[in-house]
C-alpha positions as CSV (number, residue, x, y, z in Angstrom):
1,M,90.9,83.2,84.8
2,R,93.2,80.7,85.9
3,T,91.2,78.1,88.4
4,K,93.2,75.9,90.6
5,I,92.6,72.3,92.3
6,L,93.6,73.6,96.0
7,T,94.1,70.9,98.9
8,A,91.3,71.7,101.7
9,A,91.4,70.5,105.4
10,L,90.0,67.4,106.0
11,T,77.2,68.3,105.5
12,A,74.3,69.1,103.9
13,A,73.0,66.7,101.3
14,L,73.4,68.2,97.4
15,A,70.0,69.3,95.5
16,L,70.3,67.1,92.3
17,S,69.0,69.8,89.9
18,W,70.6,72.1,87.4
19,P,69.2,75.3,86.8
20,A,66.7,75.4,83.7
21,P,67.9,76.7,80.4
22,A,65.7,79.2,80.1
23,S,66.6,80.8,83.4
24,A,68.4,83.5,84.2
25,A,71.9,83.0,86.2
26,P,72.5,86.0,88.3
27,H,75.8,86.9,90.4
28,D,74.3,84.8,93.6
29,H,73.9,82.1,91.6
30,T,77.1,81.5,90.0
31,I,79.6,78.9,91.2
32,R,81.9,80.1,94.2
33,Y,83.8,76.6,93.5
34,A,83.7,72.7,93.2
35,S,84.4,70.1,95.8
36,I,84.6,66.6,96.2
37,K,84.2,65.0,99.7
38,G,87.5,63.1,101.3
39,C,86.7,59.5,102.7
40,P,89.0,57.7,105.0
41,V,90.7,54.3,103.8
42,K,92.0,51.5,106.2
43,D,95.3,52.0,106.2
44,G,95.0,55.7,107.0
45,G,94.8,58.9,105.1
46,T,91.7,59.7,102.8
47,R,90.6,59.4,99.3
48,P,88.4,61.1,97.1
49,C,84.7,59.6,97.0
50,G,81.1,60.7,96.0
51,G,80.6,63.1,93.1
52,W,81.6,66.6,92.4
53,R,79.7,69.0,94.5
54,L,79.1,73.0,93.2
55,V,78.7,75.6,95.7
56,R,76.9,79.0,94.7
57,H,77.7,82.4,95.9
58,D,74.1,82.2,97.3
59,G,75.2,79.2,99.6
60,G,73.2,77.0,97.7
61,R,74.3,73.5,95.7
62,M,74.2,71.9,92.9
63,A,75.3,68.1,91.8
64,L,77.2,67.4,88.5
65,P,75.9,63.7,87.9
66,D,77.8,63.5,84.6
67,A,81.2,64.2,86.1
68,Q,83.6,61.8,86.6
69,A,84.7,62.3,90.1
70,V,87.6,59.9,90.7
71,A,90.8,59.9,88.2
72,K,90.5,57.3,85.5
73,E,94.0,55.6,84.4
74,A,95.2,55.9,80.7
75,D,93.8,52.0,80.5
76,G,90.2,53.4,81.7
77,S,90.6,51.9,85.2
78,S,89.8,53.7,88.4
79,S,93.3,55.3,90.2
80,R,91.0,54.9,93.4
81,Y,93.1,58.1,95.1
82,F,92.9,61.0,92.5
83,P,90.2,63.1,91.8
84,A,89.3,63.8,88.7
85,P,90.3,67.6,87.1
86,I,87.8,69.9,87.1
87,A,87.9,73.7,86.6
88,V,85.4,76.6,87.1
89,S,85.3,79.8,84.8
90,G,86.4,83.4,86.8
91,N,82.7,84.1,86.5
92,G,81.3,81.3,87.9
93,R,79.4,80.4,85.0
94,R,81.2,77.5,83.1
95,V,82.2,74.3,84.4
96,A,84.8,71.9,82.5
97,Y,85.1,68.1,83.6
98,F,85.8,64.7,82.4
99,T,82.2,62.8,81.7
100,G,82.0,59.3,83.0
101,E,82.5,58.4,79.6
102,G,85.9,60.1,79.4
103,R,84.8,63.0,77.3
104,L,85.8,66.5,78.2
105,A,82.9,68.7,78.6
106,V,81.8,72.1,79.4
107,R,78.6,73.1,81.0
108,T,77.0,76.4,81.1
109,L,74.9,77.6,84.1
110,G,71.5,78.1,82.6
111,G,72.3,76.7,79.3
112,G,73.7,73.1,77.9
113,R,76.5,71.1,77.7
114,T,79.3,70.9,75.1
115,R,80.8,67.4,74.6
116,L,84.5,67.9,73.1
117,P,85.2,65.3,70.8
118,A,86.5,61.9,71.8
119,N,89.8,62.1,70.5
120,A,90.3,65.8,71.9
121,L,93.2,64.8,74.1
122,P,96.2,62.2,73.7
123,K,95.7,59.0,75.7
124,A,96.9,59.7,79.2
125,A,95.6,59.3,82.8
126,Q,93.3,61.9,84.0
127,Y,95.5,63.2,86.8
128,E,98.2,63.7,84.3
129,V,95.7,66.5,83.2
130,T,95.2,69.9,84.2
131,L,92.2,72.2,83.3
132,L,91.7,76.0,83.0
133,L,89.1,78.0,81.8
134,S,89.2,81.6,80.7
135,D,87.8,84.4,82.8
136,D,84.6,84.1,80.8
137,G,84.6,80.7,80.2
138,A,84.9,80.8,76.4
139,R,88.1,79.1,76.2
140,L,89.7,75.7,77.9
141,A,93.0,74.7,78.1
142,A,94.1,71.4,78.7
143,V,97.5,70.5,80.0
144,V,98.7,67.3,79.7
145,E,101.9,66.3,81.7
146,S,101.9,62.6,80.6
147,E,106.0,61.9,80.0
148,K,105.0,60.7,76.5
149,Q,102.4,63.1,75.3
150,A,103.0,66.4,77.5
151,G,101.6,69.8,76.0
152,T,98.7,71.9,76.0
153,R,95.4,72.0,73.8
154,I,93.4,75.2,73.8
155,F,89.9,74.9,72.8
156,D,87.0,76.9,72.2
157,T,84.0,76.1,74.7
158,R,81.2,77.0,72.6
159,T,81.9,74.1,69.5
160,G,84.5,72.2,71.4
161,G,86.5,72.7,68.5
162,L,90.6,72.9,68.9
163,L,92.0,76.0,68.5
164,G,95.7,75.4,68.9
165,T,98.3,73.9,71.1
166,L,101.3,74.9,73.1
167,P,104.6,73.3,73.3
168,A,105.5,70.9,76.4
169,E,108.3,73.1,77.5
170,A,105.6,75.9,78.1
171,S,104.1,75.7,81.8
172,V,100.8,77.3,81.7
173,L,99.7,80.3,84.1
174,G,96.6,81.2,82.9
175,F,94.7,83.2,79.8
176,S,95.0,87.0,79.6
177,G,92.1,89.2,80.9
178,D,89.6,88.9,77.9
179,G,91.2,85.0,77.1
180,D,92.6,85.6,73.7
181,E,96.2,85.4,75.2
182,V,97.9,82.4,77.5
183,L,100.5,83.7,79.5
184,T,103.2,80.8,80.3
185,T,106.9,80.3,81.8
186,V,109.6,78.6,80.1
187,E,113.0,77.6,81.6
188,A,115.7,78.9,79.3
189,D,119.3,78.5,79.6
190,E,121.7,78.7,83.2
191,G,118.4,78.5,85.1
192,V,116.7,81.8,83.9
193,T,112.9,81.5,83.8
194,D,111.4,83.4,80.6
195,L,107.5,84.6,80.4
196,V,106.4,83.6,77.2
197,V,102.5,85.0,75.5
198,Y,100.8,82.9,73.1
199,S,97.8,83.7,71.3
200,D,94.7,81.4,71.7
201,T,95.6,79.5,68.7
202,G,99.1,78.8,70.0
203,E,101.3,81.2,68.1
204,E,104.4,82.8,70.0
205,L,103.8,86.6,70.4
206,R,106.2,87.8,72.7
207,R,109.1,86.4,75.2
208,V,111.0,88.3,77.8
209,T,113.1,87.7,80.7
210,P,111.7,89.4,83.4
211,P,113.3,90.9,86.5
212,Q,113.5,89.1,89.8
213,V,110.8,90.5,91.6
214,I,108.4,89.1,88.6
215,T,109.6,85.7,88.4
216,A,110.3,84.8,92.3
217,N,106.7,85.8,93.1
218,A,104.2,83.2,91.6
219,P,101.2,83.3,90.3
220,Q,101.7,85.9,87.3
221,A,98.7,87.2,85.6
222,L,98.3,88.9,81.9
223,A,96.0,91.5,81.2
224,A,93.6,91.9,78.2
225,D,96.3,93.9,76.4
226,G,98.3,90.7,76.2
227,R,101.6,92.6,77.6
228,T,101.1,93.7,81.3
229,V,101.5,91.0,84.0
230,A,100.9,91.5,87.3
231,S,102.7,90.1,90.4
232,L,101.9,90.3,94.0
233,V,104.6,90.6,96.7
234,T,103.1,89.1,99.9
235,G,104.1,89.3,103.6
236,A,104.8,92.4,105.8
237,R,105.8,94.7,102.7
238,A,103.4,93.6,100.4
239,E,103.2,95.4,96.9
240,L,101.4,94.6,93.4
241,V,104.2,94.9,90.9
242,T,103.4,95.5,86.9
243,Y,105.7,94.9,84.3
244,D,105.7,95.7,80.8
245,T,106.4,92.8,78.5
246,G,106.2,94.8,75.5
247,G,108.9,97.1,76.6
248,D,110.5,94.8,79.1
249,Q,110.5,97.0,82.2
250,L,108.6,97.6,85.0
251,S,105.7,99.6,84.6
252,G,104.5,99.9,88.7
253,R,104.9,99.1,92.0
254,R,102.1,100.1,94.5
255,R,102.6,99.0,98.3
256,V,99.3,97.2,99.3
257,K,97.7,96.0,102.8
258,L,96.5,92.3,102.1
259,P,94.2,90.2,104.5
260,A,96.2,87.4,106.1
261,G,96.3,84.1,104.0
262,E,98.1,82.6,101.5
263,L,98.1,83.5,97.8
264,Q,96.6,81.0,95.3
265,M,95.6,82.9,92.4
266,L,95.7,86.3,90.8
267,D,93.8,87.5,87.7
268,W,93.1,90.5,86.1
269,T,89.5,91.5,86.3
270,G,89.5,95.1,84.2
271,D,91.5,97.6,82.8
272,T,93.0,98.9,86.0
273,Q,92.1,95.8,88.6
274,V,93.3,92.6,90.0
275,T,91.7,89.9,91.9
276,A,93.3,87.7,94.2
277,H,92.5,84.4,96.2
278,L,94.0,84.1,99.6
279,T,93.4,80.7,101.9
280,G,94.0,80.2,105.6
281,E,93.0,78.0,108.2
282,A,89.6,78.6,110.0
283,S,88.8,75.7,112.7
284,G,90.1,72.9,110.7
285,S,88.7,73.9,107.4
286,T,90.1,76.2,104.6
287,R,88.5,79.9,104.5
288,M,89.1,81.9,101.4
289,T,89.2,85.7,101.1
290,I,89.0,87.2,97.8
291,V,90.0,90.7,97.3
292,R,90.3,93.5,94.5
293,I,93.2,95.9,94.1
294,D,93.3,98.8,92.2
295,T,96.5,98.9,90.2
296,R,96.9,102.8,90.0
297,T,96.4,103.6,93.6
298,G,96.8,99.9,95.5
299,A,93.5,100.0,97.2
300,V,92.4,96.9,98.2
301,R,88.6,96.0,98.6
302,V,87.3,92.4,100.2
303,R,85.0,91.1,97.6
304,D,84.0,87.5,99.3
305,R,84.8,85.4,102.0
306,Y,83.8,82.0,102.7
307,T,84.7,78.5,104.1
308,V,85.1,75.3,102.4
309,L,82.9,72.6,103.2
310,S,85.1,70.7,106.1
311,D,84.9,67.3,104.4
312,S,86.2,68.5,101.2
313,F,89.4,66.1,99.9
314,V,90.1,68.8,97.3
315,F,88.2,72.0,95.7
316,A,88.6,74.0,92.9
317,A,87.8,78.1,93.1
318,C,86.5,80.1,90.5
319,G,89.2,82.7,89.7
320,G,88.3,86.6,88.6
């Protein structure tokens, strides 16, 4: 569910076509990740340049010509050095982004585009906005981190309508497995971190202070039941830990054998299954390994492996 912007290590041209609305969108044609190219600057370093590129599971690529590439400031001028936010749904069928005219939009593979109202978000620099789609892409969370207008807004991506808002103090981790709830963290008194579950309409459903093994191992993920949280302890003694926010107790600990890599994303992708994204380096490029973990047995199976385009400035992987 949660789709992250990941910094890639600094090929071929993109096809300028989008799948026709009448065509089917099989898994091989869904989006693995979105990437924007990095170009050198005179005083050293790199900056984003060109347009967003959508790389599919079958290796094909698509352009997203109406998407803003370089983030705009709150006054509409170019930030020059920050990529505009983008998010890919866990099922790889929807992508959320800002259009060149500054409107939030969600495009569906094999379908159309939904543009959100011009006033969907408060006035803020685009790089102060983080976009997160639910696994099925039906819900969009827009997290605004501007000092003046902080907070999160949840939208229905089919209609573009606002469903609810979350308070500024709630740091969004992602949607639940079915997209009906949102998992957040809130800093409580004396340095304690609480987990708070909200409905997609912004109603606070549950607030708990979980044990250290949960809070110390981010990211955490919320199951479709709206109460079970998973956390993955990495390292030599890796284990998958589950926590019942309803009963305020650990509900499972399973030793797991993970491939090498740094954990970037964790999502519930079934009643007894979580999916983890891990990154590493391969010949100067970022290598992504995606595994499925059985929460009952701890069995781990590799679902996918790929190397991100070597010229990427940043990329946003699909979750789930």
